[in-house]
A tleap script that builds the chain and sets N, CA, C and O, in Angstrom:
source leaprc.protein.ff14SB
mol = sequence {
  NMET ILE ASP LEU LYS ILE LYS HIE HIE PHE
  SER GLY ARG GLU TYR ALA LYS GLU MET THR
  LEU PRO ALA ARG HIE TYR ALA GLU THR HIE
  SER HIE ASN PHE ASP HIE LEU SER ILE LEU
  ALA ARG GLY THR VAL THR VAL THR ILE ASP
  GLY VAL GLU GLU MET HIE VAL GLY PRO THR
  CYS ILE THR ILE ARG ALA GLY GLN VAL HIE
  HIE ILE GLU ALA LEU THR ASP SER VAL TRP
  PHE CYS VAL HIE ALA HIE GLU GLY THR ASP
  PRO ASP LYS VAL ASP SER VAL LEU ILE LYS
  GLU CALA
}
set mol.1.N position { 58.052 70.264 119.881 }
set mol.1.CA position { 57.983 71.459 120.212 }
set mol.1.C position { 58.931 72.160 120.544 }
set mol.1.O position { 59.785 71.279 120.448 }
set mol.2.N position { 59.370 72.853 120.795 }
set mol.2.CA position { 61.208 73.476 121.014 }
set mol.2.C position { 60.835 75.006 121.612 }
set mol.2.O position { 60.547 75.898 120.815 }
set mol.3.N position { 60.848 75.145 122.424 }
set mol.3.CA position { 60.882 76.489 123.563 }
set mol.3.C position { 61.526 76.454 124.661 }
set mol.3.O position { 60.864 76.286 125.685 }
set mol.4.N position { 62.945 76.598 124.758 }
set mol.4.CA position { 64.161 76.241 125.654 }
set mol.4.C position { 64.123 77.943 126.231 }
set mol.4.O position { 63.572 78.850 125.607 }
set mol.5.N position { 64.722 78.081 127.335 }
set mol.5.CA position { 65.614 79.333 127.990 }
set mol.5.C position { 67.210 78.836 128.268 }
set mol.5.O position { 67.549 79.592 129.178 }
set mol.6.N position { 67.691 78.474 128.142 }
set mol.6.CA position { 69.061 78.540 128.415 }
set mol.6.C position { 69.951 79.111 129.271 }
set mol.6.O position { 70.167 80.106 128.579 }
set mol.7.N position { 70.864 79.323 130.543 }
set mol.7.CA position { 71.532 79.976 130.889 }
set mol.7.C position { 72.571 78.898 130.818 }
set mol.7.O position { 72.413 77.682 130.707 }
set mol.8.N position { 74.031 79.843 130.935 }
set mol.8.CA position { 75.116 79.010 130.892 }
set mol.8.C position { 75.517 79.389 131.735 }
set mol.8.O position { 75.648 80.605 131.872 }
set mol.9.N position { 76.022 78.188 133.018 }
set mol.9.CA position { 77.116 78.394 133.960 }
set mol.9.C position { 78.588 77.845 133.950 }
set mol.9.O position { 78.748 76.636 133.780 }
set mol.10.N position { 79.946 78.883 134.169 }
set mol.10.CA position { 80.984 78.311 133.818 }
set mol.10.C position { 81.774 78.215 135.290 }
set mol.10.O position { 82.224 79.359 135.360 }
set mol.11.N position { 82.064 77.762 136.096 }
set mol.11.CA position { 82.812 77.861 137.265 }
set mol.11.C position { 84.222 77.096 137.426 }
set mol.11.O position { 84.314 76.256 138.322 }
set mol.12.N position { 85.272 77.348 136.626 }
set mol.12.CA position { 86.454 76.827 137.046 }
set mol.12.C position { 86.549 75.825 135.854 }
set mol.12.O position { 86.399 76.361 134.756 }
set mol.13.N position { 86.879 73.786 135.842 }
set mol.13.CA position { 87.370 73.345 134.993 }
set mol.13.C position { 85.479 72.423 135.000 }
set mol.13.O position { 85.429 71.330 134.436 }
set mol.14.N position { 84.288 72.927 135.576 }
set mol.14.CA position { 82.863 72.991 134.427 }
set mol.14.C position { 81.956 73.337 134.313 }
set mol.14.O position { 81.857 74.559 134.423 }
set mol.15.N position { 80.931 72.705 134.079 }
set mol.15.CA position { 80.528 73.650 132.921 }
set mol.15.C position { 78.456 72.858 133.531 }
set mol.15.O position { 77.950 71.748 133.695 }
set mol.16.N position { 78.032 74.250 133.629 }
set mol.16.CA position { 76.623 73.349 133.672 }
set mol.16.C position { 75.547 74.438 132.340 }
set mol.16.O position { 75.482 75.664 132.420 }
set mol.17.N position { 74.712 73.472 131.056 }
set mol.17.CA position { 73.843 74.263 130.694 }
set mol.17.C position { 72.689 74.136 131.401 }
set mol.17.O position { 72.249 73.025 131.693 }
set mol.18.N position { 71.999 75.432 131.796 }
set mol.18.CA position { 70.651 74.939 132.326 }
set mol.18.C position { 69.472 75.684 131.402 }
set mol.18.O position { 69.465 76.854 131.020 }
set mol.19.N position { 68.405 74.563 131.146 }
set mol.19.CA position { 67.283 74.664 130.150 }
set mol.19.C position { 66.457 75.094 130.973 }
set mol.19.O position { 66.634 74.663 132.113 }
set mol.20.N position { 65.522 75.861 130.821 }
set mol.20.CA position { 63.754 75.355 130.970 }
set mol.20.C position { 63.060 74.894 129.889 }
set mol.20.O position { 63.063 75.108 128.677 }
set mol.21.N position { 62.377 74.100 130.774 }
set mol.21.CA position { 61.436 73.572 129.718 }
set mol.21.C position { 60.178 74.014 129.813 }
set mol.21.O position { 59.853 73.819 130.984 }
set mol.22.N position { 59.099 74.606 129.103 }
set mol.22.CA position { 57.192 74.392 130.006 }
set mol.22.C position { 56.943 72.702 129.384 }
set mol.22.O position { 57.559 71.732 128.943 }
set mol.23.N position { 56.177 72.976 129.573 }
set mol.23.CA position { 55.557 71.892 129.352 }
set mol.23.C position { 54.847 71.374 128.097 }
set mol.23.O position { 54.072 72.203 127.622 }
set mol.24.N position { 54.948 69.751 127.185 }
set mol.24.CA position { 54.495 69.703 126.272 }
set mol.24.C position { 56.134 70.528 125.433 }
set mol.24.O position { 55.800 70.756 124.271 }
set mol.25.N position { 57.783 71.037 125.664 }
set mol.25.CA position { 58.711 71.153 124.973 }
set mol.25.C position { 59.809 70.447 125.028 }
set mol.25.O position { 60.236 70.329 126.177 }
set mol.26.N position { 60.479 69.889 124.143 }
set mol.26.CA position { 61.492 69.138 124.412 }
set mol.26.C position { 62.994 70.041 124.093 }
set mol.26.O position { 63.306 71.192 123.788 }
set mol.27.N position { 63.771 68.539 124.417 }
set mol.27.CA position { 65.242 69.310 124.106 }
set mol.27.C position { 65.672 68.222 123.121 }
set mol.27.O position { 65.240 67.080 123.279 }
set mol.28.N position { 66.902 68.654 121.628 }
set mol.28.CA position { 66.544 68.451 120.767 }
set mol.28.C position { 67.202 66.617 121.319 }
set mol.28.O position { 67.514 66.247 122.450 }
set mol.29.N position { 67.210 66.028 120.343 }
set mol.29.CA position { 67.924 64.668 120.301 }
set mol.29.C position { 68.984 64.698 119.926 }
set mol.29.O position { 69.240 65.280 118.872 }
set mol.30.N position { 69.963 64.074 120.674 }
set mol.30.CA position { 71.194 64.302 120.924 }
set mol.30.C position { 71.973 63.416 121.027 }
set mol.30.O position { 71.529 62.344 120.615 }
set mol.31.N position { 73.472 63.379 121.598 }
set mol.31.CA position { 74.701 62.305 122.395 }
set mol.31.C position { 75.626 63.148 122.412 }
set mol.31.O position { 75.594 64.166 121.721 }
set mol.32.N position { 76.665 62.821 123.270 }
set mol.32.CA position { 77.478 63.826 124.241 }
set mol.32.C position { 79.153 62.538 123.150 }
set mol.32.O position { 78.980 61.692 122.273 }
set mol.33.N position { 79.996 62.838 123.558 }
set mol.33.CA position { 81.289 62.680 124.016 }
set mol.33.C position { 81.724 62.658 125.215 }
set mol.33.O position { 82.939 62.839 125.132 }
set mol.34.N position { 81.475 62.560 126.107 }
set mol.34.CA position { 82.070 62.237 127.743 }
set mol.34.C position { 80.005 61.890 128.281 }
set mol.34.O position { 78.849 62.132 127.933 }
set mol.35.N position { 80.997 61.052 129.519 }
set mol.35.CA position { 79.356 60.885 130.113 }
set mol.35.C position { 79.404 62.163 130.905 }
set mol.35.O position { 80.349 62.952 130.881 }
set mol.36.N position { 78.378 62.288 131.560 }
set mol.36.CA position { 78.174 63.736 132.195 }
set mol.36.C position { 77.296 63.611 133.148 }
set mol.36.O position { 76.290 63.017 132.760 }
set mol.37.N position { 77.268 63.962 134.347 }
set mol.37.CA position { 75.367 64.178 135.010 }
set mol.37.C position { 74.003 65.133 134.728 }
set mol.37.O position { 74.362 66.270 134.419 }
set mol.38.N position { 73.176 65.046 134.741 }
set mol.38.CA position { 72.325 65.505 134.057 }
set mol.38.C position { 71.158 65.786 135.616 }
set mol.38.O position { 70.472 64.833 135.985 }
set mol.39.N position { 71.078 67.132 136.373 }
set mol.39.CA position { 70.050 67.268 137.156 }
set mol.39.C position { 68.518 67.839 136.518 }
set mol.39.O position { 68.244 68.745 135.731 }
set mol.40.N position { 67.852 67.034 137.121 }
set mol.40.CA position { 66.334 67.552 136.714 }
set mol.40.C position { 66.077 67.952 137.979 }
set mol.40.O position { 65.954 67.122 138.880 }
set mol.41.N position { 65.944 69.565 138.238 }
set mol.41.CA position { 65.570 70.660 139.440 }
set mol.41.C position { 64.435 70.481 139.335 }
set mol.41.O position { 64.196 69.331 139.703 }
set mol.42.N position { 63.634 70.945 139.054 }
set mol.42.CA position { 62.142 71.148 139.142 }
set mol.42.C position { 61.621 70.044 137.911 }
set mol.42.O position { 62.153 69.706 136.854 }
set mol.43.N position { 59.852 69.509 138.808 }
set mol.43.CA position { 59.263 69.503 137.452 }
set mol.43.C position { 58.901 67.713 136.843 }
set mol.43.O position { 59.333 66.850 137.607 }
set mol.44.N position { 58.301 67.290 135.799 }
set mol.44.CA position { 58.498 66.042 135.822 }
set mol.44.C position { 57.977 65.318 134.006 }
set mol.44.O position { 56.987 64.986 133.354 }
set mol.45.N position { 59.375 65.417 133.933 }
set mol.45.CA position { 59.847 65.209 132.180 }
set mol.45.C position { 60.300 63.183 131.959 }
set mol.45.O position { 60.480 62.247 132.739 }
set mol.46.N position { 60.310 63.391 130.236 }
set mol.46.CA position { 60.115 61.431 130.628 }
set mol.46.C position { 61.819 62.171 128.827 }
set mol.46.O position { 61.893 63.051 127.970 }
set mol.47.N position { 62.788 60.842 129.412 }
set mol.47.CA position { 63.769 61.211 129.224 }
set mol.47.C position { 64.038 59.691 127.612 }
set mol.47.O position { 63.877 58.517 127.944 }
set mol.48.N position { 64.174 59.809 127.066 }
set mol.48.CA position { 64.570 58.200 126.488 }
set mol.48.C position { 66.239 58.137 125.528 }
set mol.48.O position { 66.495 58.654 124.440 }
set mol.49.N position { 66.955 57.476 126.249 }
set mol.49.CA position { 67.840 56.800 126.392 }
set mol.49.C position { 68.162 55.650 125.584 }
set mol.49.O position { 68.096 54.583 126.194 }
set mol.50.N position { 68.466 55.594 124.470 }
set mol.50.CA position { 68.831 54.995 123.640 }
set mol.50.C position { 67.610 54.244 123.447 }
set mol.50.O position { 67.560 53.041 123.704 }
set mol.51.N position { 66.722 54.836 123.048 }
set mol.51.CA position { 64.715 54.518 122.995 }
set mol.51.C position { 63.911 53.900 124.339 }
set mol.51.O position { 62.734 53.543 124.288 }
set mol.52.N position { 64.725 53.837 125.525 }
set mol.52.CA position { 63.954 53.415 125.926 }
set mol.52.C position { 63.661 54.454 126.721 }
set mol.52.O position { 64.584 55.257 126.861 }
set mol.53.N position { 62.321 54.764 127.476 }
set mol.53.CA position { 61.502 55.504 127.733 }
set mol.53.C position { 61.474 55.238 129.013 }
set mol.53.O position { 61.406 54.152 129.589 }
set mol.54.N position { 61.574 57.121 129.725 }
set mol.54.CA position { 61.510 56.843 131.038 }
set mol.54.C position { 60.811 57.855 131.824 }
set mol.54.O position { 60.570 58.900 131.220 }
set mol.55.N position { 60.419 57.768 133.082 }
set mol.55.CA position { 59.303 59.331 133.436 }
set mol.55.C position { 60.596 59.553 134.802 }
set mol.55.O position { 60.908 58.623 135.547 }
set mol.56.N position { 61.023 60.543 134.867 }
set mol.56.CA position { 61.253 61.406 136.183 }
set mol.56.C position { 60.909 62.914 136.610 }
set mol.56.O position { 61.137 63.897 135.905 }
set mol.57.N position { 60.256 62.934 138.030 }
set mol.57.CA position { 60.208 63.398 138.816 }
set mol.57.C position { 61.568 64.564 139.873 }
set mol.57.O position { 62.451 64.130 140.613 }
set mol.58.N position { 61.249 66.092 139.544 }
set mol.58.CA position { 62.440 66.393 139.860 }
set mol.58.C position { 61.944 66.466 141.578 }
set mol.58.O position { 60.875 66.175 142.114 }
set mol.59.N position { 63.456 67.075 142.225 }
set mol.59.CA position { 64.390 66.947 142.158 }
set mol.59.C position { 65.494 65.097 142.058 }
set mol.59.O position { 65.259 64.057 142.674 }
set mol.60.N position { 66.442 65.345 141.209 }
set mol.60.CA position { 66.364 64.060 141.001 }
set mol.60.C position { 68.193 63.950 140.005 }
set mol.60.O position { 68.807 65.016 140.040 }
set mol.61.N position { 68.583 63.315 139.589 }
set mol.61.CA position { 70.133 63.472 139.025 }
set mol.61.C position { 70.345 62.073 138.097 }
set mol.61.O position { 70.067 60.973 138.574 }
set mol.62.N position { 70.793 62.209 136.917 }
set mol.62.CA position { 70.759 60.578 136.144 }
set mol.62.C position { 71.687 60.936 135.762 }
set mol.62.O position { 72.055 62.110 135.714 }
set mol.63.N position { 72.579 59.449 135.210 }
set mol.63.CA position { 73.622 59.993 134.248 }
set mol.63.C position { 73.664 59.666 133.093 }
set mol.63.O position { 73.469 58.492 132.777 }
set mol.64.N position { 73.876 60.441 132.360 }
set mol.64.CA position { 74.075 60.347 130.498 }
set mol.64.C position { 75.377 59.473 130.479 }
set mol.64.O position { 76.354 59.448 131.227 }
set mol.65.N position { 75.023 58.729 129.297 }
set mol.65.CA position { 76.804 58.176 129.376 }
set mol.65.C position { 77.147 58.836 127.773 }
set mol.65.O position { 76.348 59.503 127.116 }
set mol.66.N position { 78.611 58.438 127.333 }
set mol.66.CA position { 78.441 58.985 126.517 }
set mol.66.C position { 78.430 58.371 125.221 }
set mol.66.O position { 79.012 57.290 125.134 }
set mol.67.N position { 77.937 58.800 124.295 }
set mol.67.CA position { 77.982 58.170 123.130 }
set mol.67.C position { 76.212 57.796 122.862 }
set mol.67.O position { 75.832 57.614 121.706 }
set mol.68.N position { 74.932 57.683 124.369 }
set mol.68.CA position { 74.536 57.165 124.266 }
set mol.68.C position { 73.088 59.051 124.191 }
set mol.68.O position { 72.878 60.143 124.720 }
set mol.69.N position { 72.593 58.093 123.108 }
set mol.69.CA position { 71.160 58.814 122.434 }
set mol.69.C position { 70.179 59.470 123.140 }
set mol.69.O position { 69.243 58.717 123.408 }
set mol.70.N position { 70.044 60.634 123.555 }
set mol.70.CA position { 68.852 60.401 124.906 }
set mol.70.C position { 67.817 62.116 123.843 }
set mol.70.O position { 67.891 62.917 122.911 }
set mol.71.N position { 67.386 61.861 124.460 }
set mol.71.CA position { 65.892 62.989 124.281 }
set mol.71.C position { 65.095 63.110 125.612 }
set mol.71.O position { 64.699 62.167 126.296 }
set mol.72.N position { 64.845 65.104 125.982 }
set mol.72.CA position { 64.270 65.207 127.057 }
set mol.72.C position { 63.049 66.289 127.147 }
set mol.72.O position { 63.027 67.509 126.982 }
set mol.73.N position { 61.686 64.995 127.596 }
set mol.73.CA position { 60.009 65.848 126.696 }
set mol.73.C position { 59.914 66.395 128.098 }
set mol.73.O position { 59.612 65.670 129.046 }
set mol.74.N position { 60.215 67.878 128.242 }
set mol.74.CA position { 58.781 68.067 129.963 }
set mol.74.C position { 57.343 67.459 129.949 }
set mol.74.O position { 56.789 67.302 128.861 }
set mol.75.N position { 56.954 67.243 130.666 }
set mol.75.CA position { 55.736 66.881 131.037 }
set mol.75.C position { 54.750 67.874 131.706 }
set mol.75.O position { 53.565 68.025 131.408 }
set mol.76.N position { 55.435 68.503 132.638 }
set mol.76.CA position { 55.047 69.915 133.217 }
set mol.76.C position { 56.464 70.709 132.768 }
set mol.76.O position { 57.475 70.421 132.127 }
set mol.77.N position { 55.986 71.769 133.421 }
set mol.77.CA position { 56.406 73.408 133.689 }
set mol.77.C position { 58.470 72.642 133.880 }
set mol.77.O position { 58.114 71.520 134.236 }
set mol.78.N position { 59.664 72.567 133.876 }
set mol.78.CA position { 60.624 71.811 134.391 }
set mol.78.C position { 62.160 72.667 133.848 }
set mol.78.O position { 62.316 73.380 132.857 }
set mol.79.N position { 63.277 72.222 135.048 }
set mol.79.CA position { 64.362 72.950 134.626 }
set mol.79.C position { 65.538 72.234 135.176 }
set mol.79.O position { 65.855 72.059 136.353 }
set mol.80.N position { 66.290 71.746 133.756 }
set mol.80.CA position { 67.197 70.585 133.410 }
set mol.80.C position { 68.281 71.676 133.324 }
set mol.80.O position { 68.335 72.792 132.807 }
set mol.81.N position { 69.336 70.706 134.223 }
set mol.81.CA position { 70.663 70.701 134.093 }
set mol.81.C position { 71.530 70.166 133.519 }
set mol.81.O position { 71.854 69.220 134.238 }
set mol.82.N position { 72.403 70.175 132.253 }
set mol.82.CA position { 73.478 69.718 131.794 }
set mol.82.C position { 75.679 70.059 132.205 }
set mol.82.O position { 76.679 70.653 131.802 }
set mol.83.N position { 75.131 69.080 133.303 }
set mol.83.CA position { 76.428 69.591 134.149 }
set mol.83.C position { 78.455 68.586 133.578 }
set mol.83.O position { 78.870 67.681 134.302 }
set mol.84.N position { 79.119 68.947 132.558 }
set mol.84.CA position { 79.735 68.795 132.111 }
set mol.84.C position { 81.552 69.352 133.037 }
set mol.84.O position { 82.042 70.281 133.679 }
set mol.85.N position { 81.866 68.115 132.526 }
set mol.85.CA position { 84.094 68.752 132.572 }
set mol.85.C position { 84.156 69.541 131.426 }
set mol.85.O position { 84.328 69.123 130.281 }
set mol.86.N position { 83.994 70.828 131.815 }
set mol.86.CA position { 84.804 71.972 130.823 }
set mol.86.C position { 85.753 72.818 131.097 }
set mol.86.O position { 85.692 73.186 132.270 }
set mol.87.N position { 86.478 73.211 130.590 }
set mol.87.CA position { 87.465 74.230 130.749 }
set mol.87.C position { 86.869 75.313 129.892 }
set mol.87.O position { 86.681 76.342 130.541 }
set mol.88.N position { 86.485 75.397 128.520 }
set mol.88.CA position { 86.248 76.774 128.176 }
set mol.88.C position { 85.363 77.746 129.336 }
set mol.88.O position { 85.139 77.735 130.547 }
set mol.89.N position { 84.978 78.697 127.956 }
set mol.89.CA position { 83.454 79.735 129.076 }
set mol.89.C position { 83.238 80.633 128.023 }
set mol.89.O position { 83.409 81.827 128.266 }
set mol.90.N position { 82.772 80.169 126.503 }
set mol.90.CA position { 81.958 80.330 125.553 }
set mol.90.C position { 81.162 79.806 125.337 }
set mol.90.O position { 81.381 78.851 124.592 }
set mol.91.N position { 79.754 80.010 125.780 }
set mol.91.CA position { 79.221 79.803 125.417 }
set mol.91.C position { 78.602 79.595 124.278 }
set mol.91.O position { 77.598 78.883 124.321 }
set mol.92.N position { 79.022 80.142 123.012 }
set mol.92.CA position { 78.718 79.798 121.459 }
set mol.92.C position { 79.377 79.076 121.314 }
set mol.92.O position { 79.515 78.444 120.266 }
set mol.93.N position { 80.102 78.913 122.490 }
set mol.93.CA position { 81.599 77.264 121.342 }
set mol.93.C position { 80.755 76.147 122.518 }
set mol.93.O position { 80.093 75.227 122.039 }
set mol.94.N position { 80.788 76.211 123.103 }
set mol.94.CA position { 80.821 74.704 124.351 }
set mol.94.C position { 80.126 73.900 123.736 }
set mol.94.O position { 80.850 72.938 123.996 }
set mol.95.N position { 78.977 73.269 122.868 }
set mol.95.CA position { 78.089 72.815 122.361 }
set mol.95.C position { 78.838 72.192 121.625 }
set mol.95.O position { 78.756 70.972 121.767 }
set mol.96.N position { 80.078 72.810 120.326 }
set mol.96.CA position { 80.934 71.888 119.591 }
set mol.96.C position { 81.778 70.700 119.740 }
set mol.96.O position { 82.177 69.821 118.976 }
set mol.97.N position { 81.997 71.139 121.750 }
set mol.97.CA position { 83.469 69.926 121.977 }
set mol.97.C position { 82.300 69.112 122.896 }
set mol.97.O position { 82.601 67.918 122.865 }
set mol.98.N position { 81.037 69.331 123.729 }
set mol.98.CA position { 80.120 68.358 124.232 }
set mol.98.C position { 79.863 67.552 123.089 }
set mol.98.O position { 80.414 66.453 123.031 }
set mol.99.N position { 78.729 68.115 121.705 }
set mol.99.CA position { 77.722 67.672 121.678 }
set mol.99.C position { 78.654 66.409 120.537 }
set mol.99.O position { 79.759 66.819 120.180 }
set mol.100.N position { 78.262 65.036 120.024 }
set mol.100.CA position { 78.885 63.921 119.602 }
set mol.100.C position { 78.046 64.464 117.653 }
set mol.100.O position { 76.920 64.871 117.369 }
set mol.101.N position { 78.665 64.322 117.211 }
set mol.101.CA position { 78.300 64.617 115.401 }
set mol.101.C position { 77.853 63.924 115.445 }
set mol.101.O position { 77.946 63.180 116.421 }
set mol.102.N position { 76.889 63.624 114.215 }
set mol.102.CA position { 75.738 62.691 114.227 }
set mol.102.C position { 76.364 61.538 112.579 }
set mol.102.O position { 75.681 60.589 112.195 }
savepdb mol mol.pdb
quit
């Protein structure tokens, strides 16, 4: 089940995608072209990276390496940030640069 509220934050050469995930909802499985930091600001989630599942309780910071296939599922209402080096400012185009094609 997917029910995300997404906000985009741009500052200089940095971009953060803020996702509010209600309990029992998830972010789609995907991978990125570049390493990035993810911040679980609030809540409890399971993160599956390349088939290995770990539970995380916020606040915490997690490194996601380029090419790692990952999936985030909220166990409680959660707020998750993906933070990337990125020079663009168009929310409609940012995923096409940062998300790795399958």
